[in-house]
N, C-alpha and C positions, 0 to 999 in steps of 0.2 A: 197305320200304314207302315209297311216294312221299310227299314232304312235302305237308301240307295247306295250308300257306302258303309261297309262294315269295318269298324276299327277295333282291333284286338291287340293285346299285349300279353305275352306269356313267355317265361324262360328266356328273357333277353331278346325276344323277337317281337318287333312291331309289325303287325299285319294289316294291310289295306286291301279290301276286296270290293271290286266294282259289283254292284248287286241290282242290276236290272235285267235279269236273264231272259225275260219275255221279249226283249228287243236287243238281245246280244250285248247287253251292258253298254248301250249307247250313252255318250257322255253329254252332260249339260253343265253350264257355268256353276250352278249351285253345287253339283256333285264335286266339281273340281275345286271349288272353294273349300269344301270339307277335306278333300285329299291334301291340299296345300297346308291347311291347318294341322292335319294329322302328321304330315312330314315334319313341319316345324316343331311340333311338340315332341315327337320321337327323337329328333335331332338334338334337342336340349335335354332329353331324359337320360341320365347316366345309366339307368337300368336297362335301357334298350341298346343293343349292340349291332343289330342288323334289321333292315326293313325288307319285307316280302310283299310283293304286289301280285294279285291274282284276280280272276273273275269268276263269278258264280254261274252255275248252269251250263258248264261246258264251253264257255267263251271267255276270252280275255276281255277284249272290248272291240266293238265294230267301229269305234271312232265317234266323231261328233253326231249328236242326235240330228236327224234330217230335218225335223221341224225347226230346230234352232238354226241350222245352216240355211234353210230357205228364208228365214226371217232376216238374215244378214243381207240378202240381196236388196239393193236399193238404198242401203244406209250409206252415209258419208264415209269416206276412207278413214278419217280420224276416229269415227265411232267404231268402225270395224276393228281398227288397230287396237283401240283401247280395250275392247271386249276380248279379242283374241290374245292380246299381250297379257292382260290381267289374269285370265283363267287358263287358256290352252297353253300358251307359251310359259306362263307362270308355273304351271305344273311340271312341264318339261325341265325348266330351270331348277325347280325345287328338287326333283329327282336327281338330276345330274350333279347339282352342287351340294347335295347331302353329304355330310362328313362321314357317314357310316356306310358300310357295304349295302348295296341294294340288289335285290333279286326279282326278276320277273318270271313267274310260273305261267307259261302260256299254253292254254288248251284252246282249240278252235281258232276263230279269227282274232288277229291283232292287226287291225286295219286303220289306215289314216293316222289319226292321233294315237290310236292304240299301238300301232307299230312304232311310232316315234317315242312313246313312253317306254316301250320294251327296250329299244336300243339305247335309251338314256340310262338304263340300269347297268350295273357292273356285271351282272351275270344273267343269262337267260337259259332257262330249262324249258324244253318243249314237250308237251304231250304228243302222242302220235297223230292227233287230229289237228295240231297247230298249223296255222297258215298266216304268213306275214305278207302284207301288201301295202305299199305306199301308193294308195289309190288316187291321190290328189289329181294327177294328170288326167284321169278319166272325167273329172269335173272341170277341166280347163284351168287347174290351179297348180301350185307348187307345194312342196313339203316344207312348211314354214317353221317347224318347231325344233330345228336343230338337226334334222335327219340328213340334209344335204351336206352338213359338216361332219356328222358322226359316222354315217353309214359307209362312206368310202374308207374311213379309217378302221372300220371293223371288217369289211369284206372285200375291200379293194375298189378302185375307181370303176373298173369295167363292170363288175357285177352290180355295184351301186347305181351306175348309169342305167343299166337294164331295168332295175327295179323302179327307178325314179321316172325315167322317160317313157317306159312302156306300161308301168303299173303292173309289172309281173308278179304273179303269186309265187311265193316260196313256201313249200311245205316242209314238214319236220325233217325228213331225211336229207333233203337238199340244204336246209338251213344248217344242219350239223356238218355237212360236207364242206360248205363254204365258210364256216366259222361264225355264222350268225348266232348260233346257240352252242353251248358247251356240252349239252347232254340231251338225249331224247329218252323218254320213259313212256310206257303204256299209260294211257289216260287214267286208268284206275290207280296207277302208282305215282302219278305226277305230284300230287300233294305230298306224299311221303318222301319223294326224291328232293323236292324243294325244301321241305322242313329239315331233312338231313343236312343239306348244305347250309341252311340257315343256322342250325344248331352248331355245326362245325365253326362257322364264322363267329357265332356268338361266344364261342370259347376262345377266340383268337385275341391278339393284342390291339385294343381299340385305338390307342395313340398311334401305333405304327400304321394301322389301316387309314387313319385320317391323313397322316403324312404321305403315305403311298398314293392315296387318291388325289391329294393336292398336287403331288409331283407329276403324276400321270396327266392331270388336267392342265397344269402349266405347260407341259410339253406339247400339247396339241391345240390349246384354245386361244392362242394369242389374238385371233381374229373372230372368235366365236360370238362375242357380243355384237360386233359389227355385222356378222352374218345374220344374227337374229333380227337386228334392226332392219336390214335390207329385206329380209324375207317377209317380215310382217307388213312393211310398207307395200311391197309387191303384191302380197296376198290381198290387202285391202283394196288395191286397184283392180285386181282380177275378179274379186267378188262382185264388183260393179260392172263387169263386162257382159256383153251379150252371150258369150260362150258359157258363162256360168249359169245365166238364166236359162239358156237352152238345155244345159246338162240337167239341171234340176227339173225342168219341165219334162224332158224326155224320160227321166227316171219315174216321174209320176205317171206318165203315159205308157210306161213299159216298152220303150223303143230306144234304138240307138240314137245318141245325140248327133247333130250335124253342126260341127264347129266351123265358124267362119272367120275367126280371128279378129272380131270387132269388139271394141270396148263399149 
C-alpha cells in the first residue's frame, strides 16, 4: 500500500507531501500523526533548514476526510475536542510553531483544514489551479485551527470575514492580489518555484530565521492559545448540532442543506 504521507529530506529541505490523490488528499488522524512526527523530527534535525508542504496529484488537500467527519457527529464534546485538538489542531500548531521556515506549495484545492495549514506556513506559493476556501461555515461550523486568528492578519479583517462567513473561494490570481500568496506559477512549474524558494531559504541564516519567526509570533499571538481553546470547544459543540447533521446528510444526498440553528 502506498504511503499516505511522503516524507523526504534532501539538500537541507524537509518535504512533506499529502498523498491520497484519488480523494484530493483528504486528511485522517493517522495521516496527521505522521505529519506531526515528521515536523518534530525535521525541527530537531540540524541538517534540515526549511520545510516544504505539498500535495500529490494536483491537489494540496481538500481538508478532513468526510467519512471521519461524519463519524464525529454524535460523539461527546470532550471526545471531539480531544480528537480535533490532538490531530487537526496539533498539526496546525506544529506548522506554525516550527522554528524553521515553512512553505506551502498549493495546487488545486486547499480547503478547510487544508486552507488552515497553508496559512499556518510562512510562505505560500500557488499554482494557477490553486483555490483556497474556509469551507467550515457551509457545514454549520467555524474555522477552528487558527484561521480566525491568522487570516485577518494576512489579508485584513474585511477579506478574512468574507472568506470565513461566506465560505468564499479565492483562486490563485485573487490570492496574489490580496496577499494570501506571494507568488503564482503555472502548475507545471509550481514544484520548481517552491523548490527554488526552499533552496534559497536553506542557504540562509537558521538562527536568525528562528529568532525572526519567534519575534513575529510574539508580536501577534498573545491570545492565540486562548483562541484555539475557544475554537475547539465551540467546534465540539457545533459538531453535535442539528445543523451539522443536516449538512452532512445533505452532502450525501447531493442537495443544499437547510440550516435551522438548532443544537
